PDB file of N, H, CA, C and O in Angstrom:
ATOM      1  N   MET A   1     -53.379 -71.901 -64.250  1.00  0.00           N
ATOM      2  CA  MET A   1     -54.087 -70.654 -63.967  1.00  0.00           C
ATOM      3  C   MET A   1     -52.732 -69.644 -63.492  1.00  0.00           C
ATOM      4  O   MET A   1     -51.744 -70.000 -62.848  1.00  0.00           O
ATOM      5  N   LEU A   2     -53.026 -68.377 -64.000  1.00  0.00           N
ATOM      6  H   LEU A   2     -53.829 -68.088 -64.523  1.00  0.00           H
ATOM      7  CA  LEU A   2     -51.795 -67.933 -63.680  1.00  0.00           C
ATOM      8  C   LEU A   2     -52.521 -66.965 -61.962  1.00  0.00           C
ATOM      9  O   LEU A   2     -53.637 -66.573 -61.624  1.00  0.00           O
ATOM     10  N   ALA A   3     -50.967 -66.943 -61.241  1.00  0.00           N
ATOM     11  H   ALA A   3     -50.059 -67.261 -61.515  1.00  0.00           H
ATOM     12  CA  ALA A   3     -51.368 -65.915 -60.372  1.00  0.00           C
ATOM     13  C   ALA A   3     -51.258 -64.092 -60.922  1.00  0.00           C
ATOM     14  O   ALA A   3     -50.695 -63.666 -61.931  1.00  0.00           O
ATOM     15  N   GLY A   4     -52.063 -63.245 -59.776  1.00  0.00           N
ATOM     16  H   GLY A   4     -52.520 -63.591 -58.957  1.00  0.00           H
ATOM     17  CA  GLY A   4     -51.806 -61.722 -60.949  1.00  0.00           C
ATOM     18  C   GLY A   4     -53.099 -61.017 -60.180  1.00  0.00           C
ATOM     19  O   GLY A   4     -53.867 -61.482 -59.337  1.00  0.00           O
ATOM     20  N   PRO A   5     -53.025 -59.567 -60.873  1.00  0.00           N
ATOM     21  CA  PRO A   5     -54.667 -58.717 -60.551  1.00  0.00           C
ATOM     22  C   PRO A   5     -55.302 -59.211 -60.686  1.00  0.00           C
ATOM     23  O   PRO A   5     -54.972 -60.275 -61.211  1.00  0.00           O
ATOM     24  N   PRO A   6     -56.485 -59.076 -60.460  1.00  0.00           N
ATOM     25  CA  PRO A   6     -57.753 -59.755 -61.298  1.00  0.00           C
ATOM     26  C   PRO A   6     -58.260 -58.580 -62.366  1.00  0.00           C
ATOM     27  O   PRO A   6     -57.812 -57.440 -62.492  1.00  0.00           O
ATOM     28  N   GLY A   7     -59.067 -59.067 -62.909  1.00  0.00           N
ATOM     29  H   GLY A   7     -59.430 -59.993 -62.806  1.00  0.00           H
ATOM     30  CA  GLY A   7     -59.042 -58.398 -64.306  1.00  0.00           C
ATOM     31  C   GLY A   7     -60.164 -56.977 -64.148  1.00  0.00           C
ATOM     32  O   GLY A   7     -60.288 -56.515 -63.014  1.00  0.00           O
ATOM     33  N   PRO A   8     -60.624 -56.596 -64.822  1.00  0.00           N
ATOM     34  CA  PRO A   8     -61.334 -55.248 -64.864  1.00  0.00           C
ATOM     35  C   PRO A   8     -62.815 -55.611 -64.491  1.00  0.00           C
ATOM     36  O   PRO A   8     -63.532 -56.473 -64.999  1.00  0.00           O
ATOM     37  N   VAL A   9     -63.023 -54.946 -63.721  1.00  0.00           N
ATOM     38  H   VAL A   9     -62.440 -54.245 -63.308  1.00  0.00           H
ATOM     39  CA  VAL A   9     -64.938 -55.107 -63.293  1.00  0.00           C
ATOM     40  C   VAL A   9     -65.547 -54.575 -64.640  1.00  0.00           C
ATOM     41  O   VAL A   9     -65.221 -53.465 -65.059  1.00  0.00           O
ATOM     42  N   PRO A  10     -66.634 -55.557 -65.464  1.00  0.00           N
ATOM     43  CA  PRO A  10     -67.823 -54.626 -65.776  1.00  0.00           C
ATOM     44  C   PRO A  10     -67.815 -53.613 -65.872  1.00  0.00           C
ATOM     45  O   PRO A  10     -66.731 -53.306 -65.378  1.00  0.00           O
ATOM     46  N   GLU A  11     -68.436 -52.453 -66.286  1.00  0.00           N
ATOM     47  H   GLU A  11     -69.317 -52.703 -66.687  1.00  0.00           H
ATOM     48  CA  GLU A  11     -69.066 -51.446 -66.462  1.00  0.00           C
ATOM     49  C   GLU A  11     -70.229 -51.821 -65.682  1.00  0.00           C
ATOM     50  O   GLU A  11     -70.075 -51.429 -64.525  1.00  0.00           O
ATOM     51  N   GLY A  12     -71.400 -52.461 -65.861  1.00  0.00           N
ATOM     52  H   GLY A  12     -71.525 -52.780 -66.801  1.00  0.00           H
ATOM     53  CA  GLY A  12     -72.586 -52.503 -65.808  1.00  0.00           C
ATOM     54  C   GLY A  12     -72.604 -53.062 -64.163  1.00  0.00           C
ATOM     55  O   GLY A  12     -73.377 -52.773 -63.249  1.00  0.00           O
ATOM     56  N   LEU A  13     -71.511 -53.909 -64.193  1.00  0.00           N
ATOM     57  H   LEU A  13     -70.883 -54.144 -64.935  1.00  0.00           H
ATOM     58  CA  LEU A  13     -71.610 -54.571 -62.312  1.00  0.00           C
ATOM     59  C   LEU A  13     -71.292 -53.305 -61.563  1.00  0.00           C
ATOM     60  O   LEU A  13     -72.063 -52.892 -60.697  1.00  0.00           O
ATOM     61  N   ALA A  14     -70.207 -52.694 -61.865  1.00  0.00           N
ATOM     62  H   ALA A  14     -69.581 -53.029 -62.568  1.00  0.00           H
ATOM     63  CA  ALA A  14     -69.371 -51.796 -61.050  1.00  0.00           C
ATOM     64  C   ALA A  14     -70.863 -50.512 -60.736  1.00  0.00           C
ATOM     65  O   ALA A  14     -71.279 -50.003 -59.695  1.00  0.00           O
ATOM     66  N   VAL A  15     -71.207 -50.410 -61.881  1.00  0.00           N
ATOM     67  H   VAL A  15     -70.869 -50.824 -62.726  1.00  0.00           H
ATOM     68  CA  VAL A  15     -72.613 -49.173 -61.708  1.00  0.00           C
ATOM     69  C   VAL A  15     -73.657 -49.703 -60.680  1.00  0.00           C
ATOM     70  O   VAL A  15     -74.343 -48.951 -59.987  1.00  0.00           O
ATOM     71  N   ARG A  16     -73.726 -51.212 -60.635  1.00  0.00           N
ATOM     72  H   ARG A  16     -73.169 -51.823 -61.198  1.00  0.00           H
ATOM     73  CA  ARG A  16     -75.311 -51.797 -59.689  1.00  0.00           C
ATOM     74  C   ARG A  16     -74.295 -51.795 -58.370  1.00  0.00           C
ATOM     75  O   ARG A  16     -74.818 -51.135 -57.473  1.00  0.00           O
ATOM     76  N   ALA A  17     -73.267 -52.223 -58.060  1.00  0.00           N
ATOM     77  H   ALA A  17     -72.841 -52.759 -58.789  1.00  0.00           H
ATOM     78  CA  ALA A  17     -72.803 -52.468 -57.333  1.00  0.00           C
ATOM     79  C   ALA A  17     -72.226 -51.000 -56.331  1.00  0.00           C
ATOM     80  O   ALA A  17     -72.065 -51.095 -55.115  1.00  0.00           O
ATOM     81  N   ALA A  18     -71.957 -49.622 -57.158  1.00  0.00           N
ATOM     82  H   ALA A  18     -72.087 -49.546 -58.147  1.00  0.00           H
ATOM     83  CA  ALA A  18     -72.364 -48.527 -56.408  1.00  0.00           C
ATOM     84  C   ALA A  18     -73.425 -48.076 -56.309  1.00  0.00           C
ATOM     85  O   ALA A  18     -73.368 -47.024 -55.673  1.00  0.00           O
ATOM     86  N   ARG A  19     -74.474 -48.344 -56.636  1.00  0.00           N
ATOM     87  H   ARG A  19     -74.520 -49.198 -57.153  1.00  0.00           H
ATOM     88  CA  ARG A  19     -76.010 -48.231 -56.280  1.00  0.00           C
ATOM     89  C   ARG A  19     -76.554 -49.233 -55.317  1.00  0.00           C
ATOM     90  O   ARG A  19     -77.644 -49.087 -54.764  1.00  0.00           O
ATOM     91  N   ARG A  20     -75.832 -50.166 -55.149  1.00  0.00           N
ATOM     92  H   ARG A  20     -74.946 -50.284 -55.598  1.00  0.00           H
ATOM     93  CA  ARG A  20     -76.349 -50.714 -54.039  1.00  0.00           C
ATOM     94  C   ARG A  20     -75.736 -50.281 -52.996  1.00  0.00           C
ATOM     95  O   ARG A  20     -76.430 -50.014 -52.014  1.00  0.00           O
ATOM     96  N   GLY A  21     -74.054 -50.065 -52.916  1.00  0.00           N
ATOM     97  H   GLY A  21     -73.491 -50.281 -53.713  1.00  0.00           H
ATOM     98  CA  GLY A  21     -73.377 -49.181 -51.732  1.00  0.00           C
ATOM     99  C   GLY A  21     -74.165 -48.194 -51.089  1.00  0.00           C
ATOM    100  O   GLY A  21     -74.288 -47.948 -49.890  1.00  0.00           O
ATOM    101  N   GLU A  22     -74.778 -47.571 -52.276  1.00  0.00           N
ATOM    102  H   GLU A  22     -74.679 -47.771 -53.251  1.00  0.00           H
ATOM    103  CA  GLU A  22     -75.540 -46.207 -51.721  1.00  0.00           C
ATOM    104  C   GLU A  22     -76.580 -46.820 -51.123  1.00  0.00           C
ATOM    105  O   GLU A  22     -76.215 -47.149 -49.995  1.00  0.00           O
ATOM    106  N   ARG A  23     -77.766 -47.154 -51.338  1.00  0.00           N
ATOM    107  H   ARG A  23     -78.063 -46.887 -52.255  1.00  0.00           H
ATOM    108  CA  ARG A  23     -78.551 -48.158 -50.923  1.00  0.00           C
ATOM    109  C   ARG A  23     -78.590 -48.588 -49.651  1.00  0.00           C
ATOM    110  O   ARG A  23     -79.589 -48.541 -48.934  1.00  0.00           O
ATOM    111  N   ILE A  24     -77.119 -49.173 -49.228  1.00  0.00           N
ATOM    112  H   ILE A  24     -76.307 -49.211 -49.810  1.00  0.00           H
ATOM    113  CA  ILE A  24     -77.114 -49.568 -47.639  1.00  0.00           C
ATOM    114  C   ILE A  24     -76.445 -48.484 -46.886  1.00  0.00           C
ATOM    115  O   ILE A  24     -76.570 -48.643 -45.672  1.00  0.00           O
ATOM    116  N   ARG A  25     -75.929 -47.677 -47.145  1.00  0.00           N
ATOM    117  H   ARG A  25     -75.827 -47.547 -48.131  1.00  0.00           H
ATOM    118  CA  ARG A  25     -75.764 -46.232 -46.479  1.00  0.00           C
ATOM    119  C   ARG A  25     -76.304 -45.449 -46.289  1.00  0.00           C
ATOM    120  O   ARG A  25     -76.074 -44.776 -45.284  1.00  0.00           O
ATOM    121  N   ARG A  26     -77.507 -45.070 -47.338  1.00  0.00           N
ATOM    122  H   ARG A  26     -77.694 -45.616 -48.155  1.00  0.00           H
ATOM    123  CA  ARG A  26     -78.761 -44.497 -46.738  1.00  0.00           C
ATOM    124  C   ARG A  26     -79.993 -45.589 -45.615  1.00  0.00           C
ATOM    125  O   ARG A  26     -80.587 -45.156 -44.628  1.00  0.00           O
ATOM    126  N   ARG A  27     -80.040 -46.375 -45.916  1.00  0.00           N
ATOM    127  H   ARG A  27     -79.557 -46.727 -46.718  1.00  0.00           H
ATOM    128  CA  ARG A  27     -80.927 -47.401 -45.385  1.00  0.00           C
ATOM    129  C   ARG A  27     -80.293 -47.325 -43.998  1.00  0.00           C
ATOM    130  O   ARG A  27     -81.058 -46.829 -43.172  1.00  0.00           O
ATOM    131  N   ARG A  28     -78.522 -47.857 -43.292  1.00  0.00           N
ATOM    132  H   ARG A  28     -77.901 -48.261 -43.963  1.00  0.00           H
ATOM    133  CA  ARG A  28     -78.138 -47.415 -42.444  1.00  0.00           C
ATOM    134  C   ARG A  28     -78.311 -45.892 -41.720  1.00  0.00           C
ATOM    135  O   ARG A  28     -78.777 -45.684 -40.600  1.00  0.00           O
ATOM    136  N   ALA A  29     -77.951 -45.186 -42.396  1.00  0.00           N
ATOM    137  H   ALA A  29     -77.572 -45.355 -43.306  1.00  0.00           H
ATOM    138  CA  ALA A  29     -78.324 -43.697 -41.836  1.00  0.00           C
ATOM    139  C   ALA A  29     -80.169 -43.526 -41.334  1.00  0.00           C
ATOM    140  O   ALA A  29     -80.759 -42.777 -40.555  1.00  0.00           O
ATOM    141  N   GLY A  30     -80.301 -43.871 -41.615  1.00  0.00           N
ATOM    142  H   GLY A  30     -79.822 -44.479 -42.248  1.00  0.00           H
ATOM    143  CA  GLY A  30     -82.166 -44.033 -41.527  1.00  0.00           C
ATOM    144  C   GLY A  30     -82.092 -44.684 -40.187  1.00  0.00           C
ATOM    145  O   GLY A  30     -82.290 -44.005 -39.180  1.00  0.00           O
ATOM    146  N   LEU A  31     -81.825 -45.922 -40.113  1.00  0.00           N
ATOM    147  H   LEU A  31     -81.664 -46.473 -40.932  1.00  0.00           H
ATOM    148  CA  LEU A  31     -81.766 -46.803 -38.939  1.00  0.00           C
ATOM    149  C   LEU A  31     -81.040 -46.223 -37.894  1.00  0.00           C
ATOM    150  O   LEU A  31     -81.119 -46.537 -36.707  1.00  0.00           O
ATOM    151  N   ARG A  32     -80.528 -45.602 -38.252  1.00  0.00           N
ATOM    152  H   ARG A  32     -80.464 -45.347 -39.217  1.00  0.00           H
ATOM    153  CA  ARG A  32     -78.880 -45.113 -37.059  1.00  0.00           C
ATOM    154  C   ARG A  32     -80.561 -43.906 -36.481  1.00  0.00           C
ATOM    155  O   ARG A  32     -81.308 -43.992 -35.506  1.00  0.00           O
ATOM    156  N   ALA A  33     -80.526 -43.138 -37.405  1.00  0.00           N
ATOM    157  H   ALA A  33     -79.919 -43.068 -38.196  1.00  0.00           H
ATOM    158  CA  ALA A  33     -81.467 -41.871 -36.957  1.00  0.00           C
ATOM    159  C   ALA A  33     -82.857 -42.521 -36.238  1.00  0.00           C
ATOM    160  O   ALA A  33     -83.047 -42.138 -35.083  1.00  0.00           O
ATOM    161  N   LEU A  34     -83.744 -43.366 -36.743  1.00  0.00           N
ATOM    162  H   LEU A  34     -83.590 -43.677 -37.681  1.00  0.00           H
ATOM    163  CA  LEU A  34     -84.735 -43.843 -35.792  1.00  0.00           C
ATOM    164  C   LEU A  34     -83.989 -44.251 -34.422  1.00  0.00           C
ATOM    165  O   LEU A  34     -84.438 -43.819 -33.360  1.00  0.00           O
ATOM    166  N   ALA A  35     -82.694 -45.197 -34.447  1.00  0.00           N
ATOM    167  H   ALA A  35     -82.330 -45.548 -35.310  1.00  0.00           H
ATOM    168  CA  ALA A  35     -82.879 -45.859 -33.126  1.00  0.00           C
ATOM    169  C   ALA A  35     -82.579 -44.605 -32.144  1.00  0.00           C
ATOM    170  O   ALA A  35     -82.959 -44.500 -30.978  1.00  0.00           O
ATOM    171  N   VAL A  36     -81.847 -43.725 -32.852  1.00  0.00           N
ATOM    172  H   VAL A  36     -81.538 -43.810 -33.800  1.00  0.00           H
ATOM    173  CA  VAL A  36     -81.529 -42.133 -31.772  1.00  0.00           C
ATOM    174  C   VAL A  36     -82.489 -41.962 -31.505  1.00  0.00           C
ATOM    175  O   VAL A  36     -82.553 -42.068 -30.280  1.00  0.00           O
ATOM    176  N   LEU A  37     -83.835 -41.627 -32.101  1.00  0.00           N
ATOM    177  H   LEU A  37     -83.783 -41.541 -33.096  1.00  0.00           H
ATOM    178  CA  LEU A  37     -85.138 -41.230 -31.653  1.00  0.00           C
ATOM    179  C   LEU A  37     -85.762 -41.957 -30.332  1.00  0.00           C
ATOM    180  O   LEU A  37     -86.171 -41.545 -29.246  1.00  0.00           O
ATOM    181  N   LEU A  38     -85.602 -43.622 -31.134  1.00  0.00           N
ATOM    182  H   LEU A  38     -85.270 -43.956 -32.016  1.00  0.00           H
ATOM    183  CA  LEU A  38     -86.390 -44.420 -30.018  1.00  0.00           C
ATOM    184  C   LEU A  38     -85.224 -44.286 -28.505  1.00  0.00           C
ATOM    185  O   LEU A  38     -85.404 -44.317 -27.288  1.00  0.00           O
ATOM    186  N   LEU A  39     -84.149 -44.146 -29.310  1.00  0.00           N
ATOM    187  H   LEU A  39     -84.003 -44.120 -30.299  1.00  0.00           H
ATOM    188  CA  LEU A  39     -83.471 -44.027 -27.305  1.00  0.00           C
ATOM    189  C   LEU A  39     -83.898 -42.863 -26.526  1.00  0.00           C
ATOM    190  O   LEU A  39     -84.043 -42.874 -25.303  1.00  0.00           O
ATOM    191  N   ALA A  40     -84.112 -41.758 -27.369  1.00  0.00           N
ATOM    192  H   ALA A  40     -83.994 -41.748 -28.362  1.00  0.00           H
ATOM    193  CA  ALA A  40     -84.457 -40.647 -26.614  1.00  0.00           C
ATOM    194  C   ALA A  40     -85.776 -40.657 -26.033  1.00  0.00           C
ATOM    195  O   ALA A  40     -86.190 -40.044 -25.049  1.00  0.00           O
ATOM    196  N   ALA A  41     -86.402 -41.510 -26.860  1.00  0.00           N
ATOM    197  H   ALA A  41     -86.065 -42.008 -27.659  1.00  0.00           H
ATOM    198  CA  ALA A  41     -88.160 -41.556 -26.053  1.00  0.00           C
ATOM    199  C   ALA A  41     -88.235 -42.334 -25.182  1.00  0.00           C
ATOM    200  O   ALA A  41     -89.135 -42.297 -24.343  1.00  0.00           O
ATOM    201  N   VAL A  42     -87.317 -43.186 -25.201  1.00  0.00           N
ATOM    202  H   VAL A  42     -86.586 -43.216 -25.882  1.00  0.00           H
ATOM    203  CA  VAL A  42     -87.179 -44.399 -23.723  1.00  0.00           C
ATOM    204  C   VAL A  42     -86.288 -43.816 -22.410  1.00  0.00           C
ATOM    205  O   VAL A  42     -86.426 -44.260 -21.270  1.00  0.00           O
ATOM    206  N   ALA A  43     -85.342 -42.734 -22.785  1.00  0.00           N
ATOM    207  H   ALA A  43     -85.230 -42.374 -23.712  1.00  0.00           H
ATOM    208  CA  ALA A  43     -84.679 -41.995 -21.600  1.00  0.00           C
ATOM    209  C   ALA A  43     -85.901 -40.917 -21.443  1.00  0.00           C
ATOM    210  O   ALA A  43     -86.358 -40.724 -20.317  1.00  0.00           O
ATOM    211  N   ALA A  44     -86.241 -40.468 -22.166  1.00  0.00           N
ATOM    212  H   ALA A  44     -85.870 -40.626 -23.081  1.00  0.00           H
ATOM    213  CA  ALA A  44     -87.537 -39.252 -21.464  1.00  0.00           C
ATOM    214  C   ALA A  44     -88.367 -39.864 -20.340  1.00  0.00           C
ATOM    215  O   ALA A  44     -88.422 -39.502 -19.164  1.00  0.00           O
ATOM    216  N   LEU A  45     -89.073 -40.981 -21.017  1.00  0.00           N
ATOM    217  H   LEU A  45     -89.029 -41.274 -21.972  1.00  0.00           H
ATOM    218  CA  LEU A  45     -90.256 -41.934 -20.363  1.00  0.00           C
ATOM    219  C   LEU A  45     -89.734 -42.371 -19.159  1.00  0.00           C
ATOM    220  O   LEU A  45     -90.552 -42.311 -18.242  1.00  0.00           O
ATOM    221  N   ALA A  46     -88.217 -42.954 -18.744  1.00  0.00           N
ATOM    222  H   ALA A  46     -87.552 -43.003 -19.490  1.00  0.00           H
ATOM    223  CA  ALA A  46     -87.975 -43.094 -17.755  1.00  0.00           C
ATOM    224  C   ALA A  46     -87.531 -42.576 -16.724  1.00  0.00           C
ATOM    225  O   ALA A  46     -87.456 -42.998 -15.570  1.00  0.00           O
ATOM    226  N   VAL A  47     -87.018 -40.941 -17.535  1.00  0.00           N
ATOM    227  H   VAL A  47     -87.078 -40.597 -18.472  1.00  0.00           H
ATOM    228  CA  VAL A  47     -87.129 -39.639 -16.352  1.00  0.00           C
ATOM    229  C   VAL A  47     -88.216 -39.788 -15.789  1.00  0.00           C
ATOM    230  O   VAL A  47     -88.380 -40.056 -14.599  1.00  0.00           O
ATOM    231  N   ARG A  48     -89.003 -39.631 -16.574  1.00  0.00           N
ATOM    232  H   ARG A  48     -88.869 -39.413 -17.541  1.00  0.00           H
ATOM    233  CA  ARG A  48     -90.383 -38.834 -16.334  1.00  0.00           C
ATOM    234  C   ARG A  48     -90.895 -40.107 -15.166  1.00  0.00           C
ATOM    235  O   ARG A  48     -91.437 -39.824 -14.098  1.00  0.00           O
ATOM    236  N   ALA A  49     -90.634 -41.358 -15.562  1.00  0.00           N
ATOM    237  H   ALA A  49     -90.193 -41.588 -16.430  1.00  0.00           H
ATOM    238  CA  ALA A  49     -91.480 -42.269 -14.415  1.00  0.00           C
ATOM    239  C   ALA A  49     -90.780 -42.096 -13.269  1.00  0.00           C
ATOM    240  O   ALA A  49     -91.353 -41.680 -12.262  1.00  0.00           O
ATOM    241  N   VAL A  50     -89.708 -42.335 -13.274  1.00  0.00           N
ATOM    242  H   VAL A  50     -89.243 -42.672 -14.092  1.00  0.00           H
ATOM    243  CA  VAL A  50     -88.369 -41.677 -12.087  1.00  0.00           C
ATOM    244  C   VAL A  50     -89.319 -40.471 -10.635  1.00  0.00           C
ATOM    245  O   VAL A  50     -89.749 -40.439  -9.483  1.00  0.00           O
ATOM    246  N   GLY A  51     -89.075 -39.494 -12.243  1.00  0.00           N
ATOM    247  H   GLY A  51     -88.726 -39.520 -13.179  1.00  0.00           H
ATOM    248  CA  GLY A  51     -89.849 -38.063 -11.356  1.00  0.00           C
ATOM    249  C   GLY A  51     -90.830 -38.135 -10.277  1.00  0.00           C
ATOM    250  O   GLY A  51     -90.940 -37.496  -9.231  1.00  0.00           O
ATOM    251  N   GLU A  52     -91.869 -39.567 -11.074  1.00  0.00           N
ATOM    252  H   GLU A  52     -91.779 -40.086 -11.924  1.00  0.00           H
ATOM    253  CA  GLU A  52     -93.288 -39.439 -10.446  1.00  0.00           C
ATOM    254  C   GLU A  52     -93.462 -40.306  -9.287  1.00  0.00           C
ATOM    255  O   GLU A  52     -94.530 -40.552  -8.726  1.00  0.00           O
ATOM    256  N   LEU A  53     -92.103 -40.820  -8.933  1.00  0.00           N
ATOM    257  H   LEU A  53     -91.236 -40.620  -9.389  1.00  0.00           H
ATOM    258  CA  LEU A  53     -92.117 -42.145  -7.905  1.00  0.00           C
ATOM    259  C   LEU A  53     -92.481 -41.307  -7.122  1.00  0.00           C
ATOM    260  O   LEU A  53     -92.575 -40.104  -7.370  1.00  0.00           O
ATOM    261  N   PRO A  54     -92.782 -41.965  -5.865  1.00  0.00           N
ATOM    262  CA  PRO A  54     -93.722 -41.329  -4.755  1.00  0.00           C
ATOM    263  C   PRO A  54     -92.316 -41.407  -3.922  1.00  0.00           C
ATOM    264  O   PRO A  54     -91.711 -42.476  -4.007  1.00  0.00           O
ATOM    265  N   ARG A  55     -91.564 -40.044  -2.876  1.00  0.00           N
ATOM    266  H   ARG A  55     -92.055 -39.175  -2.807  1.00  0.00           H
ATOM    267  CA  ARG A  55     -90.871 -40.211  -2.328  1.00  0.00           C
ATOM    268  C   ARG A  55     -90.874 -40.319  -1.273  1.00  0.00           C
ATOM    269  O   ARG A  55     -91.590 -39.628  -0.548  1.00  0.00           O
ATOM    270  N   GLU A  56     -89.901 -41.415  -0.755  1.00  0.00           N
ATOM    271  H   GLU A  56     -89.320 -41.977  -1.344  1.00  0.00           H
ATOM    272  CA  GLU A  56     -89.866 -41.716   0.840  1.00  0.00           C
ATOM    273  C   GLU A  56     -89.243 -41.140   1.787  1.00  0.00           C
ATOM    274  O   GLU A  56     -88.181 -40.543   1.610  1.00  0.00           O
ATOM    275  N   PRO A  57     -89.788 -41.243   2.831  1.00  0.00           N
ATOM    276  CA  PRO A  57     -89.129 -40.278   4.055  1.00  0.00           C
ATOM    277  C   PRO A  57     -87.682 -40.676   4.568  1.00  0.00           C
ATOM    278  O   PRO A  57     -87.169 -41.794   4.516  1.00  0.00           O
ATOM    279  N   ALA A  58     -87.158 -39.536   5.063  1.00  0.00           N
ATOM    280  H   ALA A  58     -87.575 -38.628   5.106  1.00  0.00           H
ATOM    281  CA  ALA A  58     -85.997 -40.110   5.202  1.00  0.00           C
ATOM    282  C   ALA A  58     -86.093 -40.715   6.873  1.00  0.00           C
ATOM    283  O   ALA A  58     -86.993 -40.476   7.678  1.00  0.00           O
ATOM    284  N   HIS A  59     -85.037 -41.444   7.052  1.00  0.00           N
ATOM    285  H   HIS A  59     -84.306 -41.638   6.399  1.00  0.00           H
ATOM    286  CA  HIS A  59     -85.269 -42.313   8.368  1.00  0.00           C
ATOM    287  C   HIS A  59     -85.743 -41.399   9.340  1.00  0.00           C
ATOM    288  O   HIS A  59     -86.743 -41.598  10.029  1.00  0.00           O
ATOM    289  N   SER A  60     -84.625 -39.846   9.422  1.00  0.00           N
ATOM    290  H   SER A  60     -83.812 -39.684   8.863  1.00  0.00           H
ATOM    291  CA  SER A  60     -84.821 -38.780  10.928  1.00  0.00           C
ATOM    292  C   SER A  60     -86.466 -38.758  10.737  1.00  0.00           C
ATOM    293  O   SER A  60     -87.153 -38.923  11.745  1.00  0.00           O
ATOM    294  N   GLU A  61     -86.926 -38.611   9.811  1.00  0.00           N
ATOM    295  H   GLU A  61     -86.368 -38.476   8.993  1.00  0.00           H
ATOM    296  CA  GLU A  61     -88.803 -38.047   9.649  1.00  0.00           C
ATOM    297  C   GLU A  61     -89.455 -38.970  10.375  1.00  0.00           C
ATOM    298  O   GLU A  61     -90.120 -38.565  11.329  1.00  0.00           O
ATOM    299  N   VAL A  62     -89.412 -40.239  10.115  1.00  0.00           N
ATOM    300  H   VAL A  62     -88.872 -40.568   9.340  1.00  0.00           H
ATOM    301  CA  VAL A  62     -90.002 -41.660  10.473  1.00  0.00           C
ATOM    302  C   VAL A  62     -89.453 -42.076  11.873  1.00  0.00           C
ATOM    303  O   VAL A  62     -90.320 -42.739  12.440  1.00  0.00           O
ATOM    304  N   THR A  63     -88.617 -41.970  12.447  1.00  0.00           N
ATOM    305  H   THR A  63     -87.912 -41.431  11.986  1.00  0.00           H
ATOM    306  CA  THR A  63     -88.135 -42.197  13.378  1.00  0.00           C
ATOM    307  C   THR A  63     -88.827 -41.125  14.925  1.00  0.00           C
ATOM    308  O   THR A  63     -88.903 -39.928  15.202  1.00  0.00           O
ATOM    309  N   PRO A  64     -89.135 -42.198  15.460  1.00  0.00           N
ATOM    310  CA  PRO A  64     -89.710 -40.849  17.113  1.00  0.00           C
ATOM    311  C   PRO A  64     -88.524 -40.986  17.439  1.00  0.00           C
ATOM    312  O   PRO A  64     -87.693 -41.893  17.391  1.00  0.00           O
ATOM    313  N   PRO A  65     -88.593 -39.098  18.059  1.00  0.00           N
ATOM    314  CA  PRO A  65     -87.496 -39.258  19.363  1.00  0.00           C
ATOM    315  C   PRO A  65     -87.037 -40.257  20.253  1.00  0.00           C
ATOM    316  O   PRO A  65     -87.785 -41.213  20.460  1.00  0.00           O
ATOM    317  N   LEU A  66     -86.074 -40.209  20.747  1.00  0.00           N
ATOM    318  H   LEU A  66     -85.467 -39.432  20.579  1.00  0.00           H
ATOM    319  CA  LEU A  66     -85.399 -40.872  21.610  1.00  0.00           C
ATOM    320  C   LEU A  66     -85.616 -40.270  23.105  1.00  0.00           C
ATOM    321  O   LEU A  66     -84.972 -39.260  23.389  1.00  0.00           O
ATOM    322  N   ASP A  67     -86.385 -40.767  23.962  1.00  0.00           N
ATOM    323  H   ASP A  67     -86.908 -41.588  23.731  1.00  0.00           H
ATOM    324  CA  ASP A  67     -86.341 -39.915  25.841  1.00  0.00           C
ATOM    325  C   ASP A  67     -84.763 -39.654  26.015  1.00  0.00           C
ATOM    326  O   ASP A  67     -83.912 -40.417  25.557  1.00  0.00           O
ATOM    327  N   GLY A  68     -84.540 -38.733  26.578  1.00  0.00           N
ATOM    328  H   GLY A  68     -85.231 -38.114  26.950  1.00  0.00           H
ATOM    329  CA  GLY A  68     -83.121 -38.357  27.144  1.00  0.00           C
ATOM    330  C   GLY A  68     -82.050 -38.062  26.023  1.00  0.00           C
ATOM    331  O   GLY A  68     -80.831 -38.107  26.190  1.00  0.00           O
ATOM    332  N   TRP A  69     -82.749 -37.734  24.782  1.00  0.00           N
ATOM    333  H   TRP A  69     -83.739 -37.697  24.646  1.00  0.00           H
ATOM    334  CA  TRP A  69     -81.539 -37.291  23.882  1.00  0.00           C
ATOM    335  C   TRP A  69     -81.828 -35.918  23.688  1.00  0.00           C
ATOM    336  O   TRP A  69     -81.075 -35.218  23.011  1.00  0.00           O
TER     337      TRP A  69
END
C-alpha cells in the first residue's frame, strides 16, 4: 500500500454529496428559524405571565404605624 494523496472522487458521488450537504444546510436553517420563533413565543408568554402577577404591597403599606414615632 502506497501512501499519498487520495484519488479523484467519482463525479456522481461528488454531486450527491454536494446535494446532501445543501439539504442538511437548508434543514438546519429552517430548524434554527423555528427555534428562534419558539424562543420568542416562550419569552413573550413569560413576560405576560409576570405582568399579570398580583402586586405584593410594600412592607410600609402593611405595617401599622408605631405609637410615638
